[in-house]
C-alpha angles and dihedrals in degrees: 000000000000129000122233090253092054092049092046091051095044092055099030091243127137121248088240090058090055091047089049091051088051092050090051091050098239097108115029112175114243093230151358131236123236085264089053095250118151115262124195128206129212088263089053089053090053088052090050088054091052091048091050090049093051092045089051087055087056098254117152123235087249092057093043093056096070091042092057092044095051141043131258103306094068092051092057093046093050093047093047090051091049092048090051091051091048091053090052091047091050091052091048090050091049089052091050091046092053092046092051091050090050092048092049092045093200111132092194090068092061093080091052091048092057091232126147122192132204094263093052092046093051089049090053091051091047093049089048087061100252115150122196091282091050091049091050090049089050091052092043092054092046091049093047096046101037114004096172092048088049089054091047092049093050090049091048093059090054102258115154124239096255092053091044090054089049093049093047091048090048089048093053093059118101 
């Protein structure tokens, strides 16, 4: 059995975090010492590792609770929900990034911001030797393999929704 201090040190967590997990019911210690201190078993340590893993994936304590209480189905649902939220957050951050660059109006900052726009991307494709057929093939493969990622990419380079719809339609043709 391990004391709360040993568990906290082993996983670089604070004692208060472990007490919080206990209060939320996701990590109840397996025992208590004669002095009523929390004691954790090997199984408890495995549970700590799962909690840390889920927290690292950005899951809230509230979403971790049902995962730990159930079997596999709940894990997939929670992770799919988190992934969906991450995709939304990424798009919101891209929008903010582009707006900030527009407000600053300093083109030299674009390289530091890790942003590529449509013009730069088309230049890359041209320099890579892709003609219009090659570009269409590139888009067709992207659309076929990962349509949502294709959409995200087109949005990330600053293309508007009408043009994106047109490109995706053009990409879907055989």
